[in-house]
N, C-alpha and C positions, 0 to 999 in steps of 0.2 A: 763537524755537523753543519748542515746548511743553516744559513742565517734566516731568522724569521723577523720581519719588520713588524713592529707592533706599536700602535699609537692609541693609548687608552684615553678616555675622557672621564672626568670626575663628576659630570652632571648626574644628579640623583634622579631616581624614578619615583616621583611623588605620587603619581597615580598609576593604576594598572594600564599598561600600554601593550601594543602589539609589537613584537620584536621581529624586524625584517632583516634578512641577510641578502645583500646584493653580491652575487658571486661572479666575478669576471674570470672566465676560463681561458686565460691567455696561453699562448704557446711558449712563452718565456717564463712566466710566473702566473700563479693563480692568486688573485687578490679578492679580499672580502671587505665590504663596508656594512656596518651594523647600524640600523636605524631603529630607534625606539619611537614609534608613532603613537601619540596620544590623541585625545579628542580635540584639544585646543593647541597643544604644543607638541612638537616632535624634536628629536635631537639625534645627530649622528654621533654615536658614542665610541666607535672603534673602527680602526682600519688595520688590516693584517695582510701579509703576503708571504708566499713561499715559492722558491724557484722550481721550475720544471726541469728535470734532467734533460740535457741536450744530446747526450751520447755522441759528442763530436768525435771521440776516439774510436767509435765502433764502426765497422764496415757496414753493418746492417742495423740502423737505429731501431729501438723498440717502437711499437705502435704508440701513437699519440695518447690514446686513452690510458694505456698502461703507465706511461710517464706522468700523465696528469694525476692518476690515482695515487702515485707515490707522493706527488706534491701536496695533494689534498690530505694525505695522512699526516704529513709534517704540519700542515696548516691547523688541522684539528688538534693534534697532539701537543704542539708547542706554543700555540697562541691563545689557548683558552677560548677558542671560538665557541659561542653559545649555540650548541647543536641540540639543545633539549627539545622536547616535544612542542614547546610553545613557539619556537622560532619558525618563521616562514621564509623559504629560500626562493629567490628570483634569480634566474641566470639566463645565459645565452650560449648558443653553440659557438665554438671557436671560429674566428674569422675565416681561416682556410677551408672550413667545412660548411660555411654559410653561402647560400646562393640567393640572389635577389633578382627577379625578372620584372621588368616593367611591361605591362600588358594594356593595350587599348582595345575596347570593344565599342561598336557603333550604337549602343543603346544603354539606358540607365536603369531599366527594370532589373531589380535584384535577382529575380527568378531566371530571367534570360541570361544574365551575366554568369550565374553559377552553372547554368547548363552549357554555356559556350566555353567557359574557362578551361576545362580539361583538354579540349581540342586545340586551343591556342597554345597551351603549355607543351603539348606533345611535339609541336613543331620547333620548340626552343630547347627542349631537354634532349641531350644525346642518348640517354638511356630510357628504359621503360619508366613511365610515370609511377607505377606501383612500387618502384624501388626507393621512392622519396616520400618524405612527410612534408606537406606544404600547406600554407594557409594564406589567403589573400587579405589585403588591406586596401580599402577604397580611399584614394587620396585626392581625386578630383572628379567632378561630374558636371556636365553642362548639356546643352541641347544637342551637341555633336556626339555625345556618348560618355563613357566612363573610362577612367584611368586607374589602374591598380598596381600596387607593388606586391608581388607574390614571393614570400620567403620560403626557402626550401633547404632541406638537408637530407643526407642519406639515411634511410630508415635503419639500416644495420648499425651505422655509427651512433645514432641517437640512442638505440637500445643498449649498446655497450656503454655509452657514456652515462646513462641513467643507472645502470647496474653498478658502475664504479662509484657514483655519487651516493647511492643508497648504502653501499658497503661501508662508506665513511660516515654514515648517519646524516647525510645531506640529501633529502628527497625533495627536489625542487617542485614547487607548486606550479611554476610557469617557466617555460623555456622559449625564448624568442630569438630574433636576429640581432646581433650586436649593433649594426649600423643604424637601426631604427629606434634605439633607446634614447637618443639625445634629445628628442622632442620633449621628454618628460622634464628635463631641466628647464626648458623654456616655459612649459605649462605651469610649473611650480614656482616660477619667478626667480630661479637661481641663476639664470642667464638672461641678459637683456638683449632683445632683438636689435639688429642694426637698423638705423633710420631708413625709412622708405624714400626712394626717389622716383617711384613709379606713379601711375595715375592716382588721383585722390581716392582713398578708401582701400587701396591695395597694400598688402604687406610687403615688407622687405624681402629680398632674395639673398640668402647667404648660404654658406656651406660649413659643415663640420668635417674635418679631415683627421681621422684617427690612424696614426702611423704606429703600428704595433711591431711585433717581431716576425710573425709569419705572413701577415698581409696588411694592406692599407685600405681602409674603408672610407668612402666618400658619401656624404649625405647632403643633398641640396634641399633646403627648406624655403618655403614661401609662406609668409605670414605665420611663421613658427610651425608650419605643418610640413611633413615630408612630401617631396614631389619626385625625387630621383635618387637612386642609390647605385653605387658601383664599387667593385672591389678590385684591387691591383695586387699582383704578387710581389711587388717591389716594396720591401719593408726592412726591418732591422736585420733579419737573416740574410737578405739579398746584399746588404751592405757588408756584412761579415764575409760573405763569399767573394765579393769584389776585392776586398783587402787581401784575402787568402790567395786569390788568383794573381793579383799584381805583385804581392810580396813573396810568393812562393812558399807560404807557410801553411800549417794545418788550420782547421777552423777554430780550434780552441785558442791558439796563439792569435789568430786574426780577431777573435772576439775580444781578447784582452787588449789588443792594440786599439780597437775601436773605442772601448771604454776609456782607455788612457788618453786618447786624443780628444774626443767629445766636442770638438769645435770644427767649424767649417771655414776656417781662416787660413789663407795661404801666405799672408804677409804679416810681419810683426810677430812671428812665432818661430820656434826652432825648426831645423830642416826636416826632422822626422815627423813632427806634427803637421808641417806644411805638406809633406808627401802623402801622409794618410788622409788629410783633408781633401787633397786632390782626388784620391780614389773615391772618397765618399761623394764628392760633388759630381763626378762623372756618373756614378751609379744613380744618384738622385735626379740627374738630368732626364733619365728615361721615365721616372715617375712624373716629373714636371710635364713632359710631353703628353703623357696619358691624361693628366689633369686638364691641360689646355684643350685637348680634343673633346673631353667631356663638357667643359665649359662652353666651347664653341657650339657643340650640338644643342645644349640647353638654350643658348642665346638665339640660335637660328630658329628654334621651335617657338620660343615664347617672346622674343624681342625684348627680353629683360635681362640685363647683365647681373652677374654675381658681384656684390659690392664688398663682401667681407668673408674671409675664411678663418674659422676658429680651429687652432691646431691643438691636438691632444695625442695621447698614446706615449708609450715608453720612449720611442725614438724621437719624440718631440723635444726631449731634453737636450738634443744637440744644439750647442750655441751657434747662432748665426743662421739657423734653419728658417726663422721667420723672414729675415731680410732676403734670403736666397729665393724662397717661394714667392715673396712679394714682387721681386724683379721678374721672375719667370712667368707669373700668372697675371701681372698687371692689376692687382687689386690689393686691398688692405689685408694683411695677415697678422693675426693676434693669437696669443695663447688662450685656450679655453680656461677660464677661471670662474668656477661657480662661487656665488656669493650667498651667504645666509640671508634669508628674507622672511618677514612675517613670523609665523609660528615654528619655523625650522631653524634650529641652532646648531652650529658646528662646535661650539665650546672650545676645548683645547685641541680638537682635531682639525682646526682651520688650516694649519700648515700642511697636514697630510691631505686634506680635501683639495688643496690647490696643486698637488703633485699630478702632472699629466698621466702618470702610470695608474693612479687611483680613480681617474675620472669615470671609467666604464663601470667599475663596481658601484660608485656613488650613483650613477645614472640608473643602474638596475634597481638599487634600493629605492630610489625616489619614484621610479616607474611603477612600483607596487601601489602608490597612492594615486596614480592617474586614472581618470574616468574615461579617457579616450580609448577607442578600440585599438588593439595591438595584435600583431601576428603571434599566434600561439601554436607551437609545434607539439605540445603534449596533447595528443588527441588520439581517438581510436583505442587500440590496444595499449598505447603508450601514455594514455591519459593519467592524470594525477589521481591516485586512489585516496590519498589522505588518511587521516585518523580521526578519532573522536575528541582530540584535545581542544578543538575550538568550542566544544560545548561547555567547557569548564567555566563556571561563573555566569552562564547565560541560560541555565535550565529554566529558571522561573520565567524569563522573558519569552523563551521559546515555547513553554507550556501555555502561556497566555495567548501567544500568536496562534498556536495550534488550536486552542479552544475557539478563538474567533473564526478561524478557517472552517472548523467543523460546524459551527452555528450557521455560517453563511452557506456552507454546502447543504445543510439540512433544509434551510429555507429554499434554496434553489431546487432541491429534489421535490419538496412539497408543492411548490408552485408549478413545477413541470408536470407532476402527476395530476394536479388539479386541472391544468390546461388540457392534458390528454384526455381526462375523463369528460370534460365539456365537449371536446372535439368528437369523442367516440359517440356521445349521445346525439350530437348533430348528424354524424354520418349514419347512425342507425335510423334516425327519423327520416333522413333523406332516402335511404334504401326502402323504408316502409312505404313512403309516399309513392316512390317510383313503381314498386311492385304492385301496389294497390291499383294504380292506373292501368298497368299492363295485364296483370293476372287476376285482378278483382279482389285480391286479398293481400295482407301484409306478409311478406316472406323476409325475415330478418337476415338470413345468411345468403351471401352472394352466390356460393356454389350451388345451393338449392335453387335459387332463382334462375341461374343460367341453365341448369339442367331442365327445369320445367319449361323455360322458353324454347329450348331446342326441341323439346318433345311435342310442342304444340303443332297442330295441323293448321298452319296459317301460312300466309305468303312469306312471312319472315323465315320459316323453316327451309325454304328453297334457296335462300341466298347462298352462293358458293363461298368457300373459305378463300382468304387472300393467298395468292400464289406468288412465285418468285418474280414473274413478269410485272405484277402490280407493284411489288416492292421496288424493283429496279426503276420503274416508271416514276414512282413517287420520289425516289432519291434523285433521279435525273432532274425532275422539276425543281426540287428544292436547291440542289447544288448549282443550278443554272443561274441563280441570283448572286452567286459568290464569284468574283473575278479573281483570276490568277491561280486557278486550281487545275491540276492535271493528275487524274487517277492512273496508276500503273498496275494495280491489282485489285480485284473485287471477288470476294468469296461469300456466297450465300448458302448457309447450311439450314438445317431444320430449326435451330434455335438461335443462331447468331449470324451476324453479317460483319465481315472483316474487309476493310479497304485500306490500301496503301497508296501514297501518291506524293506529289511535290507541290509546294505552295510558295508564293512570292515572299511571304513574311510569317512571323509567328502570329500576328493579328489575323491573317487570312485563315490559318489553321483553327484559331478560336471561332471564327465565323462559320467554318465548316461544321464544327462540333455543335454550335448553337442551331444551325439549320437542321441537322439530323435530330436533335433533341425535340424539335417541334413536330416530328412525325409521330402520330398516335400509335403506330405499330411497333415503335421502338420503346423498350423499357429503359435500361441503363445504357448510356453512351459514354464510353471511357476513352480518353486520349492516351495512347501508349507512348512509346519513345519518340521524341521529337528532337531533331538536331539539324545543324546546317550541313548541306551536302559538301563533300570534299572537293568536287570538281566544278562546282557552280555556286552561285550565291543563293540558290533556292533552299527551302526548308523541307526536309524529308519528314513525313508524318505517318503514323500508324493509328487507326481508330477501330474500335470494336464496339458493336451495338448488339444487345440482346433483344430478341423478338418477344413481344408481349404474348401472353398465353393464347389470346384469341386470334393472333396472326401467325402462330407457329405453324410451319409447314408439316403436313402429315405424310 
């Protein structure tokens, strides 16, 4: 039977707490960290792990979701993982299935950013955007624009993964990107930021390097906030394949040789260990080159070097990896070691919490307590439906809050009706005064007053109705005050006016709408689809205006 690693903690639950499960869906093992979060004190009470079948001996390995489902079954069955209705699960998609794109846009207005983002992503994604679930995270904004990290995964994979989790009694409330969970450890004080060497008031620039089995994730942080993320295919599985190719053995034998060696030393060890270490060092050299390129790109953009790299992940257990990467990257490399602080206690799980293989599960559990925005992939038809378990013990408080809301809603409705009644009286009086001056008597209804005015034998009855030429002339006069507008299509019907064109900016489109709204013959003026032109820097717009009844063309 597969071995289940289990590290319980004897800390008692003196008060009712929220039970959080941080679930790390690794491609080599699935790991769980259980956090009992109380009002004043929280405790990490359990760590557990179960191996994911690798199917090294199979010509066609089973799909990753199927093998993970088997590991989850072991985890739930043999580790007494608390999967009751009170537990809340936070997880992330496996590293090989996670994509992070860094996008820059030349403006900071949230509405404009969200309108432009899909067009920016279409140029970066090799497949249709509708095949992915994605969510943006704003990481930097200044006068020059905004910078976002957009997390993505395949929609079909996420749907299959959620189904497998739900079958095992683990319906995650949140699914995010693994590389971006590390900031929670800094926010909660479990990791101490590197000392800043930049301008006064600027935070330190450091990186977290998670070397797992299927992929390696790099996260660059500035002032404990994520700024750049990358993923590399060189990780534990790539090292196993390198040994298999060099030694001429199958993957299962190469995996056993890697674990038996577990050092990166070629001197002072036996010949076989030195030979295997040489294979590992050559494979890791490709990873080091990719990291150096990422570091140089960051430093060329920001003029701020990365001072420290915190190493984590199962492959980080290799002895000598710290010194190897320190030589290759030219900066300090340390193991990521979360420390209990404040109201968060590790208790007897301190040793398990310091294991690099458990760091991702711990970060996911701690991220549930974070108040900072995060990338959320459970959205739309895949959104968390939840249950009613969160209502237990809170019905009286919820009832009180609901009563307060109803009272406030009632007061709002009463004041609104009162204000409308006052306005209606004022409008009726104004209508009566106006019709008394024109018709000699008070006519309270507008339709009756208009009919009687049109039927009067006076000079006013001979005034012609507004025609298309008058509407066009009025529009031309109003739009002449707006610079940077070019109309490409204009359609005037009996009841509506539609126009399309190009403008120099989103602000110019807004000016066009404001200018049209000032024309008395237009009722509603609605701005349709607005987007940046693909072959130019101009903004394409579509506007529709309804003609007021007195200006409608007959």
